[in-house]
VOSE-772124 format. One record per atom (N, C-alpha, C): residue number from 1; atom name; x, y, z. Coordinates in nm, 4 decimals. Layout:
REM VOSE-772124
- i;at;c1;c2;c3
- NUM;CA;X;Y;Z
...
REM end
This chain:
REM VOSE-772124
- i;at;c1;c2;c3
- 1;N;-4.5477;7.1108;-4.1897
- 1;CA;-4.6494;7.0102;-4.1650
- 1;C;-4.6947;6.9528;-4.2998
- 2;N;-4.7116;6.8216;-4.3043
- 2;CA;-4.7448;6.7521;-4.4279
- 2;C;-4.8729;6.8042;-4.4918
- 3;N;-4.9772;6.8243;-4.4139
- 3;CA;-5.1064;6.8645;-4.4658
- 3;C;-5.1117;7.0055;-4.5213
- 4;N;-5.0059;7.0811;-4.5056
- 4;CA;-5.0049;7.2186;-4.5522
- 4;C;-4.9246;7.2362;-4.6806
- 5;N;-4.8679;7.1308;-4.7339
- 5;CA;-4.7898;7.1429;-4.8551
- 5;C;-4.8808;7.1369;-4.9765
- 6;N;-4.8448;7.2104;-5.0806
- 6;CA;-4.9245;7.2151;-5.2024
- 6;C;-4.9408;7.0796;-5.2680
- 7;N;-4.8351;6.9992;-5.2701
- 7;CA;-4.8425;6.8673;-5.3331
- 7;C;-4.9399;6.7757;-5.2601
- 8;N;-4.9389;6.7836;-5.1284
- 8;CA;-5.0282;6.7010;-5.0481
- 8;C;-5.1739;6.7381;-5.0748
- 9;N;-5.2024;6.8672;-5.0762
- 9;CA;-5.3395;6.9126;-5.1006
- 9;C;-5.3851;6.8794;-5.2418
- 10;N;-5.2967;6.8911;-5.3383
- 10;CA;-5.3293;6.8539;-5.4758
- 10;C;-5.3614;6.7052;-5.4846
- 11;N;-5.2827;6.6230;-5.4174
- 11;CA;-5.3067;6.4784;-5.4173
- 11;C;-5.4411;6.4462;-5.3536
- 12;N;-5.4746;6.5124;-5.2429
- 12;CA;-5.6038;6.4890;-5.1788
- 12;C;-5.7187;6.5245;-5.2721
- 13;N;-5.7082;6.6372;-5.3395
- 13;CA;-5.8143;6.6776;-5.4327
- 13;C;-5.8297;6.5759;-5.5455
- 14;N;-5.7190;6.5287;-5.5976
- 14;CA;-5.7226;6.4302;-5.7057
- 14;C;-5.7868;6.2995;-5.6588
- 15;N;-5.7455;6.2509;-5.5423
- 15;CA;-5.8001;6.1260;-5.4898
- 15;C;-5.9494;6.1389;-5.4593
- 16;N;-5.9919;6.2561;-5.4120
- 16;CA;-6.1352;6.2785;-5.3895
- 16;C;-6.2108;6.2786;-5.5215
- 17;N;-6.1567;6.3453;-5.6220
- 17;CA;-6.2225;6.3525;-5.7529
- 17;C;-6.2365;6.2145;-5.8161
- 18;N;-6.1443;6.1252;-5.7879
- 18;CA;-6.1480;5.9895;-5.8429
- 18;C;-6.2322;5.8942;-5.7590
- 19;N;-6.2830;5.9389;-5.6455
- 19;CA;-6.3656;5.8549;-5.5606
- 19;C;-6.2902;5.7707;-5.4599
- 20;N;-6.1592;5.7906;-5.4493
- 20;CA;-6.0808;5.7131;-5.3535
- 20;C;-6.0918;5.7701;-5.2123
- 21;N;-6.1263;5.8980;-5.2015
- 21;CA;-6.1484;5.9605;-5.0720
- 21;C;-6.2871;6.0225;-5.0711
- 22;N;-6.3511;6.0185;-4.9561
- 22;CA;-6.4836;6.0779;-4.9414
- 22;C;-6.4701;6.2298;-4.9330
- 23;N;-6.5799;6.2971;-4.9567
- 23;CA;-6.5822;6.4431;-4.9501
- 23;C;-6.5472;6.4903;-4.8094
- 24;N;-6.4842;6.6050;-4.8015
- 24;CA;-6.4455;6.6652;-4.6744
- 24;C;-6.5709;6.7145;-4.6023
- 25;N;-6.5864;6.6740;-4.4778
- 25;CA;-6.7011;6.7191;-4.3991
- 25;C;-6.6600;6.8257;-4.2973
- 26;N;-6.5351;6.8727;-4.3056
- 26;CA;-6.4895;6.9831;-4.2233
- 26;C;-6.4413;6.9475;-4.0841
- 27;N;-6.4204;6.8191;-4.0567
- 27;CA;-6.3753;6.7807;-3.9227
- 27;C;-6.2273;6.7426;-3.9176
- 28;N;-6.1554;6.7622;-4.0274
- 28;CA;-6.0124;6.7323;-4.0297
- 28;C;-5.9774;6.5877;-4.0572
- 29;N;-6.0768;6.5022;-4.0747
- 29;CA;-6.0531;6.3602;-4.1006
- 29;C;-6.0529;6.3333;-4.2508
- 30;N;-5.9732;6.2373;-4.2918
- 30;CA;-5.9714;6.1916;-4.4304
- 30;C;-6.0353;6.0535;-4.4304
- 31;N;-6.1426;6.0396;-4.5067
- 31;CA;-6.2162;5.9131;-4.5102
- 31;C;-6.2050;5.8491;-4.6478
- 32;N;-6.2059;5.7159;-4.6483
- 32;CA;-6.1997;5.6428;-4.7740
- 32;C;-6.3312;5.6567;-4.8490
- 33;N;-6.3219;5.6648;-4.9808
- 33;CA;-6.4387;5.6802;-5.0650
- 33;C;-6.4848;5.5484;-5.1245
- 34;N;-6.5876;5.5537;-5.2095
- 34;CA;-6.6485;5.4321;-5.2620
- 34;C;-6.5585;5.3500;-5.3534
- 35;N;-6.4639;5.4104;-5.4202
- 35;CA;-6.3774;5.3357;-5.5114
- 35;C;-6.2858;5.2384;-5.4377
- 36;N;-6.2643;5.2611;-5.3104
- 36;CA;-6.1786;5.1733;-5.2315
- 36;C;-6.2390;5.0329;-5.2228
- 37;N;-6.3702;5.0230;-5.2361
- 37;CA;-6.4363;4.8913;-5.2336
- 37;C;-6.3876;4.8022;-5.3473
- 38;N;-6.3328;4.8607;-5.4513
- 38;CA;-6.2836;4.7851;-5.5661
- 38;C;-6.1368;4.7447;-5.5523
- 39;N;-6.0713;4.7883;-5.4463
- 39;CA;-5.9299;4.7565;-5.4281
- 39;C;-5.9117;4.6077;-5.4020
- 40;N;-5.7967;4.5581;-5.4434
- 40;CA;-5.7617;4.4186;-5.4165
- 40;C;-5.7164;4.4049;-5.2707
- 41;N;-5.7098;4.2820;-5.2238
- 41;CA;-5.6603;4.2573;-5.0877
- 41;C;-5.5174;4.3089;-5.0721
- 42;N;-5.4395;4.2989;-5.1780
- 42;CA;-5.3007;4.3482;-5.1735
- 42;C;-5.2982;4.4995;-5.1542
- 43;N;-5.3863;4.5721;-5.2241
- 43;CA;-5.3929;4.7174;-5.2078
- 43;C;-5.4325;4.7561;-5.0659
- 44;N;-5.5314;4.6856;-5.0115
- 44;CA;-5.5767;4.7127;-4.8749
- 44;C;-5.4644;4.6832;-4.7757
- 45;N;-5.3939;4.5745;-4.7963
- 45;CA;-5.2815;4.5398;-4.7084
- 45;C;-5.1730;4.6473;-4.7142
- 46;N;-5.1493;4.7021;-4.8321
- 46;CA;-5.0491;4.8087;-4.8473
- 46;C;-5.0924;4.9327;-4.7701
- 47;N;-5.2181;4.9680;-4.7790
- 47;CA;-5.2695;5.0822;-4.7034
- 47;C;-5.2549;5.0580;-4.5536
- 48;N;-5.2920;4.9414;-4.5097
- 48;CA;-5.2813;4.9092;-4.3667
- 48;C;-5.1367;4.9126;-4.3183
- 49;N;-5.0443;4.8690;-4.4025
- 49;CA;-4.9039;4.8661;-4.3602
- 49;C;-4.8463;5.0061;-4.3436
- 50;N;-4.9050;5.1046;-4.4098
- 50;CA;-4.8571;5.2423;-4.3975
- 50;C;-4.9384;5.3278;-4.3032
- 51;N;-5.0340;5.2669;-4.2334
- 51;CA;-5.1236;5.3422;-4.1458
- 51;C;-5.0479;5.4235;-4.0414
- 52;N;-4.9414;5.3672;-3.9883
- 52;CA;-4.8688;5.4334;-3.8796
- 52;C;-4.7960;5.5604;-3.9232
- 53;N;-4.7817;5.5840;-4.0533
- 53;CA;-4.7157;5.7068;-4.0982
- 53;C;-4.8151;5.8150;-4.1382
- 54;N;-4.9440;5.7846;-4.1317
- 54;CA;-5.0451;5.8846;-4.1632
- 54;C;-5.0508;5.9877;-4.0500
- 55;N;-5.0784;6.1144;-4.0844
- 55;CA;-5.0875;6.2152;-3.9778
- 55;C;-5.2088;6.1889;-3.8884
- 56;N;-5.1935;6.2206;-3.7620
- 56;CA;-5.3032;6.2053;-3.6659
- 56;C;-5.4081;6.3141;-3.6912
- 57;N;-5.5324;6.2865;-3.6555
- 57;CA;-5.6358;6.3901;-3.6694
- 57;C;-5.6034;6.5107;-3.5837
- 58;N;-5.6442;6.6262;-3.6325
- 58;CA;-5.6244;6.7485;-3.5547
- 58;C;-5.7173;6.7479;-3.4344
- 59;N;-5.6695;6.8004;-3.3251
- 59;CA;-5.7501;6.8105;-3.2033
- 59;C;-5.8215;6.9457;-3.2030
- 60;N;-5.9508;6.9418;-3.1732
- 60;CA;-6.0334;7.0617;-3.1588
- 60;C;-6.0239;7.1493;-3.2722
REM end
């Protein structure tokens, strides 16, 4: 599973430390952080284009 690999977890920690992801609230969701407000329209479009490959939230 993608979320259980060391590289994935390291990347999440790095992105959180840089403000690109919000702090974990323990519900299994990954939320965008405040630095994303500074992204260009091209960056946002790139994120949206890859949305379908992101893992689904865990159930229960």
